[in-house]
C-alpha positions as CSV (number, residue, x, y, z in Angstrom):
1,M,16.8,111.5,44.1
2,A,14.5,114.2,42.9
3,N,16.3,117.7,42.7
4,S,14.4,120.8,43.8
5,P,13.8,123.0,40.9
6,D,14.7,125.8,42.9
7,F,18.6,123.9,43.3
8,V,18.0,122.7,39.5
9,T,18.1,127.1,38.7
10,H,21.3,127.8,41.6
11,A,23.3,125.1,40.0
12,L,22.7,126.7,36.5
13,E,24.0,129.8,37.7
14,L,27.1,128.9,39.8
15,L,28.1,126.9,36.8
16,S,27.7,129.9,34.5
17,G,30.8,130.8,34.2
18,V,31.8,127.7,31.9
19,G,29.8,128.8,29.5
20,P,25.8,128.0,28.4
21,V,25.0,125.1,31.0
22,E,21.6,123.2,30.3
23,A,20.3,120.6,32.7
24,R,18.4,117.3,31.4
25,A,16.3,115.9,33.6
26,M,17.6,111.9,34.1
27,F,16.3,108.7,36.4
28,G,15.4,110.6,39.1
29,G,18.2,113.8,38.9
30,H,19.5,115.9,36.2
31,G,22.9,116.1,34.1
32,V,24.6,119.3,33.6
33,Y,25.8,119.8,30.1
34,A,28.3,122.2,28.7
35,R,29.5,122.1,25.1
36,G,27.9,118.7,24.2
37,V,29.5,117.0,27.1
38,M,28.0,115.9,30.4
39,F,30.1,117.4,33.0
40,G,27.6,117.8,36.2
41,L,25.1,115.8,37.7
42,L,22.5,116.7,40.0
43,D,21.1,114.6,42.9
44,D,18.9,115.0,45.9
45,D,19.5,118.8,45.6
46,E,23.6,118.1,45.2
47,L,25.9,119.2,42.6
48,F,28.8,116.5,41.5
49,L,31.3,117.0,38.9
50,K,32.9,114.8,36.4
51,T,36.3,114.1,36.9
52,D,38.9,111.6,35.7
53,D,43.2,111.0,36.2
54,A,44.0,114.6,35.9
55,S,41.6,116.6,37.5
56,R,40.8,113.6,40.6
57,P,43.7,114.2,43.2
58,R,42.5,118.2,43.1
59,F,38.8,116.7,44.2
60,V,40.4,114.2,46.6
61,E,43.3,117.2,48.0
62,A,39.9,119.4,48.8
63,G,38.7,116.9,50.3
64,C,35.3,116.0,48.6
65,R,33.2,113.2,48.4
66,S,32.2,111.0,45.1
67,W,28.8,110.5,44.0
68,V,27.8,107.0,45.2
69,Y,24.4,105.2,43.2
70,I,22.1,102.9,45.6
71,G,19.7,101.5,43.8
72,P,17.2,98.6,44.5
73,T,20.0,95.7,43.7
74,Q,23.5,97.7,43.9
75,K,25.3,100.3,45.3
76,M,27.9,101.9,42.7
77,E,31.0,103.2,44.7
78,N,34.3,104.9,43.2
79,T,32.0,107.2,40.7
80,S,34.1,109.3,38.4
81,Y,31.5,112.1,39.6
82,Y,33.2,114.5,43.1
83,R,31.1,117.2,44.8
84,P,32.8,120.3,45.2
85,P,33.8,121.9,48.1
86,D,30.8,123.7,50.2
87,E,32.7,127.2,49.7
88,A,32.4,126.5,46.2
89,H,28.9,126.4,46.4
90,E,28.1,130.2,47.2
91,E,28.9,132.0,44.0
92,P,29.8,131.1,40.7
93,E,32.9,132.5,41.5
94,A,34.0,130.0,43.7
95,M,32.5,127.3,41.5
96,L,34.1,128.6,38.5
97,E,37.7,126.5,39.2
98,W,36.0,123.3,39.9
99,A,33.5,123.9,37.1
100,E,36.3,124.3,34.2
101,L,38.1,120.8,35.8
102,G,34.8,118.7,35.3
103,L,34.4,120.5,31.8
104,A,37.8,119.6,30.7
105,A,37.6,116.4,32.8
106,A,34.1,115.5,30.3
107,L,36.0,117.0,27.0
108,R,39.4,114.9,27.2
109,L,37.1,111.8,27.8
110,R,34.9,112.3,24.7
111,A,38.4,113.1,22.6
112,A,40.2,109.8,24.0
113,K,36.9,108.1,22.4
114,G,37.1,109.9,19.7
115,T,33.1,111.2,19.3
116,P,32.5,114.9,17.9
117,G,29.5,114.8,20.6
118,K,26.1,113.3,22.0
119,R,24.6,113.4,19.1
120,K,25.5,111.1,16.0
121,A,26.5,113.2,13.0
122,K,23.9,112.8,10.0
123,P,24.9,111.3,6.9
124,A,26.3,113.4,3.9
125,A,23.5,115.1,1.8
126,R,23.0,114.1,-1.4
127,P,23.2,116.5,-4.2
128,G,20.7,119.0,-4.2
129,G,19.7,118.1,-0.3
130,A,16.8,116.0,-1.2
131,R,16.5,112.0,-0.9
132,A,17.1,109.0,-3.0
133,A,13.9,109.2,-4.7
134,K,13.1,105.2,-5.7
135,P,13.8,103.9,-9.1
136,A,10.0,104.5,-11.0
137,S,10.2,100.4,-11.5
138,V,9.6,100.4,-7.8
139,R,7.7,103.3,-6.5
140,G,4.0,102.9,-6.1
141,K,3.8,99.1,-7.4
142,R,3.4,96.4,-4.8
143,R,5.2,93.3,-4.5
144,T,5.0,90.5,-6.3
145,S,6.4,87.1,-6.0
146,K,9.1,86.5,-8.3
147,P,9.7,82.3,-9.2
148,G,11.5,80.4,-6.4
149,S,10.0,83.3,-3.3
150,R,8.3,81.7,-0.8
151,V,4.9,82.8,-1.7
152,P,3.4,81.8,-5.1
153,K,2.1,84.3,-7.3
154,S,-1.5,82.7,-6.7
155,G,-1.3,83.8,-3.5
156,A,-1.8,80.4,-1.6
157,R,0.4,80.0,1.2
158,R,2.5,76.7,1.1
159,S,2.2,74.5,4.1
160,R,4.6,74.1,7.0
161,G,5.3,70.9,8.4
162,R,3.2,67.9,7.4
163,A,-0.5,68.3,5.8
164,R,-3.6,67.6,7.7
165,P,-6.0,64.9,6.8
166,R,-9.4,66.2,5.6
């Protein structure tokens, strides 16, 4: 499942036609990302691209095979990743059509989920850009018990269950 550094570099060069791409190590392989989505997968020095119902027929017609995960306890077949044709692995111009299909499929999936990208959006900033400060009545004070709390003010603990004989 490991990839050689030379292969990772080669795969990124092949896919560079769609814009800036990066590979991130994951589970012994690599995910290939562009525009905030994972659209490719590198496994055992092979490149696989994301497909969906719209793009999968193009890969199948070209005789491409799907990525199969074989784990210690399971085998996943019929995944959404397909290996582009051999001739596409020679130069970026030949890979461009396939890379665009993979990226488009990943972008459609993200749009269908309604998420802006992998990273979650940060909550809206407060006026002045600062975090809300604790009120002065709470800041710097130790927590004390209040009437009806579980720990009496004296610091003694309540017994749980039956008392032990002394």
